[in-house]
N, C-alpha and C positions, 0 to 999 in steps of 0.2 A: 427552652434552652437556646434555640436558634435566635430568638429575639435578644436574649441576654448577650450572646456572643456578638451579635450585630451592634448592640449599643456599646459594648467594650471596644470594638474596632472603631466605631464612630467617635468615641471620646479620644481614642488614640490619634485619630486623624485630626482632631481639632488642636492637638498639642504638637503636631509635627508639620507645621506649615512649610518647613524647609524641603519636605519631600513632595509637596503638592504638585509641582511641575511635572515630574516624571510619572508619578502614579496616576494623576488625572489623565495624562496622555494614554497610559495603558488601559484606563477605564473607558476610553472612547472607542467607537468602531474603527477609527483610523489606526489604532494599534495593530489591527490585523494585517496591515501592510507589512509589518515586520515579518510575519509568517510567509507572506507572498514572496518577499525578498529572499527568505531562507530557501524556499522552493527553487527559485531561480539559481541560487548558489549551488544547490544540490544537483540541478540539471547541468550546470556548467562544469562542476567537478566530474560528473559522469562522462561528459563529452571529452574532457581533457584526459581523464584516466583511461578512456577507451580510444585514445588516438590510434588510428589504423583499424578500428573496429569497435564501435560502441556496443556496450552490453545492452541489448534490446530488452532483456528481462528487467534490468534495473530501470530503464526508461519507462517501461510499462508500469512498474511499481510506483515510480514517481508521478506518473499520470494519475494513478489511483489516489495519491494524496489529495489532488484537487477534486476528483470525482467523489471520493469518500467523504471529504469535508462538506461538499454540497449536499450529499445524501443525508449526512448526520443533521445538518441544519434543517433539511426538509422534514426529517422524522421528528425533530424537536417542536416544530410549529404546532401540530395538532395537540401535542402533550401540553404545551404552554396554555392553550385555550381550554383544554379539557380540565386541567387542574385549576386554572384561574386564580392563582395566588396574587394578591395585591402587592404592589411595591411597598417596601418597608416604610418609605417616607409618607405613604398614604395612611398606613396604620399608626405611624408615630410621627406626627407633624413636627415634633421638636427635634427630629434628627437633622444633622448637618449633611447637606448634599453639595458636593464640590463641582459637579458638572451640570449641564442642562438636564433637567429631569426627563427621563425617557417615558414614553407612553407604553401601555400594554401591561402584561403580567410579568412576573419575575421568575417563575419556576418552570423549567430549569433556565439558568442564565444562558442566553443564546451566544453571548461572547465566549463563555467557557466551553460550550458545546463545540464551537468551531475550533477553538484552540486545542481542545483535547483530541478531536478527530485528526487534526493536522499533525500533531506530534506523533500520534499512533501510526499514521500513514508513513511518516518519515522513518520510523523504526522498522516498519515492514520492508522498506526499500533498501535497507542496508546502508543508508546515508547516516552513519552513527554520529558524526560530529554535528551536523545540522540538526539531527534528531534530538541530541542532548540540549542544544541551544533552544530548540523549539519547545522542549519539555519545560525548561526553566521559564521561557516566555509564557507558556500556558499557565503555569502556576502563578506567575506574577499578574497575569490578566485576571485570573480567578480572584486573587486577593484584591486587585484594584477595583473590581466592581462592588466589592463589599466596602472597601476603604472609602470610595467616593460616595457611598450611601445609596446606591441604586439596587442592591440585591442583598438578600440574606446569605450568610455563609453556606447554608444548606443548598441554596439555589446554585451557588458557584460550584460546590462539590458535585452536585448532581449533574451539572452541565459537563464537567470534566469526565465523569464516569460514563455518561450517555454517549458523548462524542467518541470516546475510546472504544466502547463496546460496539457501536455501530460500525466503525471503521474495521475493527477486527472481525466482526461477524460476517460482513458482506464481502470482504476481500476475497475469500476462497471462491465465491460465486462469480466474481467479475474479472479476476486477474487473468484468466485464460483468454477471455475476449480482448482484453487490453494488450496482451502479448501478441495475439494475432493481428491486431490493429497496428502495433508498432512494426511488425515484420512487413505488413502490407505497405505502410508508409515508406519503409526502407527500400522497397522495390519500386516505388512510384517516383514521379518527377519531384515530389516534395521530400525526398530523402534527406535533404539538408537539415530538416527539422530534427531528425534523430541520428543522423550520421550513418556511416557504413556499419552493417550489423555483424555481430559475433555472438556466440552463445557461451555464457559462463555457467549456466545451470539455473534451474528454476528457483525463484525466490518465494519461499513459503508455499502454502497449499495451492491447489488448483491444477489444471492440466499442464503438464510439463512442456516446455518449449523444446522442440526437437531440432538438432543441428540441420541446417539446410542452406542452400545457396541464397544469400541475402545481398542484394545490391551488387557491389563490387568488392565485397569483403573477402571472397575466396573461400568462405565457409562451405563445407561439403556435407550434404545430407547423407547419412549412413542408412542404407536400406537393409532390412532383414532379408534372409534368403528367399522367403516366399514372395517378396516384391521385386527382387533384383533380377530375376530371370537367369541367375547363375546355374551352372550344371553341377550337380553333386555327384561325385565319383563314389560308387558303392563298392565295398569289398565283395569278393566272389560269393561268400556264403549268403549275401543278401540280394544278389542279382538274379538268381534263378537261371543262370547261363548253363549251356550244355558243354561239357568238356569231353573231347574224343580221346579215348585211351588206346594205347597200342595193344596188340594181341597178347603179349606176355603178361599184361595186367588185368585182362578181362576174365581170365579163367577159361577161355575157350580157344580153340585153334582156328576159328573161322574168320579171321581177319579182324579189322578194327571194330570196336564196339563203342557204345556211348554210355556215359554215366551222368546222371542228373546231380548237379552240385547245389 
């Protein structure tokens, strides 16, 4: 079935020469520059929206977009060699290939892995507009690798799924460290990279970021009583204090007496 779908798309490609320019661009590695541009846009929007105190949790989540995409690509490499599926144009020499024929195996499509992980990471970062554009781009990239003749439809679909799953699965394990790194940078001489920090609330799973003094933002860390050194005032029934009663309340005539409260 995968081969039949590939041939159907391949025949469609031969009849739509007017679309070759755009789709062949999306089928090449250079198309991933679109995703890098979207990440820069998301970072810029986070800085502008956080004028007077950038949301460091979102900066950390945006850093995860790049880290998670790299990890997804790394995870895909051994799978590609383990499966060892030949490129479709090797199995079907009659297929039309619109770009330079890549070497190596085709399952999963590495282009689709990167695109899927990237889009998933942007959704985790709350950058919804750029995430929606990245999702559309990822789908187009997956279609383009089939349209240009370099991968089967199953290779492209598997790449999108693998990239998305890796990004979502590892995010809870890494986001706490990235938040700590973002706060450390905000307190360092390189704070211009992330801006003055503020806390909007944790994004997704992982150790929550606590409000604390960050750079020059004026954010205040709120300590629980056991860490603050504050004095707790107890009611009399909990203090164990001694109250001195006058003679008329002691039941004796021998002067003041004491009563344990």
